NUBA-256285 format. One line per field, with one value per atom (N, C-alpha, C): x, y, z; atom name; residue in one letter. Coordinates in steps of 0.2 Angstrom, whole numbers. Each point is the difference from the previous one (the first is absolute). Layout:
N
c1 <- (X  ...);
c2 <- (Y  ...);
c3 <- (Z  ...);
atome <- (CA  ...);
residu <- (A  ...);
This chain:
63
c1 <- (-1  -3  -2  1  -3  8  4  4  1  0  -3  -2  -6  -5  3  1  1  8  4  4  -1  -7  -4  -3  -3  -3  5  6  8  0  -1  2  -4  -6  -5  -2  5  -3  7  6  3  0  -4  0  -5  -5  -4  4  3  5  4  2  4  -1  -7  -6  -1  -1  -2  6  3  8  0  1  3  -7  -7  -2  -2  2  1  6  6  6  0  -6  -4  -5  -1  -6  3  -4  3  -5  2  -2  8  0  6  4  9  3  0  -3  0  -10  0  -6  0  6  1  5  3  2  1  -6  -5  -4  -3  -5  12  1  4  2  2  0  -5  -7  -3  1  1  -2  6  4  6  0  -2  1  -4  -9  -5  -2  3  -4  -7  -1  -7  -8  1  -2  0  6  3  -4  0  -1  -9  -3  -6  -2  2  0  -1  6  4  -7  -1  -9  -2  -3  -7  1  7  1  4  3  7  -2  2  1  -4  -6  -1  -2  3  0  5  6  2  9  -3  11  0  5  6  2  1  1  9);
c2 <- (68  -2  -3  6  2  -2  -2  2  -8  -3  -10  -1  2  -1  -2  7  2  -7  -2  -3  -7  -3  -7  0  7  -1  0  5  -4  -6  -3  -6  -5  0  -3  3  3  3  -5  0  -3  -6  -2  -8  0  1  -4  3  8  -3  -3  -1  -6  -7  0  -6  1  5  0  1  1  -2  -7  -3  -7  -5  2  -4  4  6  -1  -1  0  -5  -6  -4  -7  -1  5  -1  -2  -2  -3  7  6  5  2  3  3  1  0  5  6  1  11  0  -1  -1  -1  -3  -3  8  0  7  6  1  7  0  -4  -1  0  -2  -1  6  4  7  5  -2  2  5  -11  2  3  0  2  10  3  7  1  -3  4  -7  -2  -3  -2  5  -2  0  5  0  -3  -4  -7  -6  -1  -7  2  5  0  -2  3  -2  -5  -4  -7  -2  0  -4  1  6  -1  -4  4  -1  -6  -2  -5  -6  -6  -7  -3  -5  -2  -10  -2  -9  -4  6  -3  -2  -4  1  -4  -2  -4  -3  -8  -2  -3);
c3 <- (124  -3  -6  -4  -6  -6  2  -3  1  4  1  -4  -1  -7  -4  -4  -8  3  3  -1  0  4  -2  -9  0  -6  -6  1  -6  0  3  3  -4  2  -3  -7  -3  -8  -2  3  -2  -1  7  -4  -6  1  -8  -6  0  -5  -3  6  -2  1  1  -1  -6  -4  -7  -4  2  -6  2  3  -1  -3  0  -4  -7  -2  -8  -1  1  -1  -2  5  0  -6  -2  -4  -8  -2  -8  -5  1  -5  1  -10  -2  3  -1  4  1  -7  0  3  2  5  6  2  6  2  -6  3  1  -4  2  7  1  5  5  3  4  1  -6  -1  4  -2  2  7  2  9  2  -1  4  0  -9  2  3  1  0  8  5  4  3  -2  3  -4  -3  -10  -5  2  -5  3  6  4  -2  0  0  -8  -3  -8  -1  1  1  4  3  2  -4  -1  -6  -7  -3  -6  -2  4  3  -5  -2  -3  5  1  4  -3  5  1  -6  2  -7  3  7  2  0  0  -2  9  2  6  1);
atome <- (N  CA  C  N  CA  C  N  CA  C  N  CA  C  N  CA  C  N  CA  C  N  CA  C  N  CA  C  N  CA  C  N  CA  C  N  CA  C  N  CA  C  N  CA  C  N  CA  C  N  CA  C  N  CA  C  N  CA  C  N  CA  C  N  CA  C  N  CA  C  N  CA  C  N  CA  C  N  CA  C  N  CA  C  N  CA  C  N  CA  C  N  CA  C  N  CA  C  N  CA  C  N  CA  C  N  CA  C  N  CA  C  N  CA  C  N  CA  C  N  CA  C  N  CA  C  N  CA  C  N  CA  C  N  CA  C  N  CA  C  N  CA  C  N  CA  C  N  CA  C  N  CA  C  N  CA  C  N  CA  C  N  CA  C  N  CA  C  N  CA  C  N  CA  C  N  CA  C  N  CA  C  N  CA  C  N  CA  C  N  CA  C  N  CA  C  N  CA  C  N  CA  C  N  CA  C  N  CA  C  N  CA  C  N  CA  C  N  CA  C);
residu <- (M  M  M  G  G  G  S  S  S  T  T  T  L  L  L  N  N  N  G  G  G  L  L  L  L  L  L  G  G  G  L  L  L  I  I  I  I  I  I  L  L  L  A  A  A  L  L  L  D  D  D  I  I  I  W  W  W  A  A  A  I  I  I  V  V  V  N  N  N  I  I  I  V  V  V  K  K  K  S  S  S  N  N  N  A  A  A  Q  Q  Q  T  T  T  G  G  G  K  K  K  K  K  K  V  V  V  L  L  L  W  W  W  V  V  V  L  L  L  L  L  L  I  I  I  V  V  V  F  F  F  L  L  L  P  P  P  V  V  V  I  I  I  G  G  G  L  L  L  I  I  I  I  I  I  W  W  W  A  A  A  L  L  L  L  L  L  G  G  G  P  P  P  R  R  R  G  G  G  N  N  N  V  V  V  R  R  R  L  L  L);
């Protein structure tokens, strides 16, 4: 049961990381900042996602 919960938690984190990366790529931020945010999330998935949620750019997403 514990491994199932760990697997589900891992999938949720992966989905949130992908969602964050898509939002970063669609944003109006400079390319260098986008690359740094994506690298942070790729190398530190949980901590990077939290930092991006707290400090990342807001309200400037291109559609």
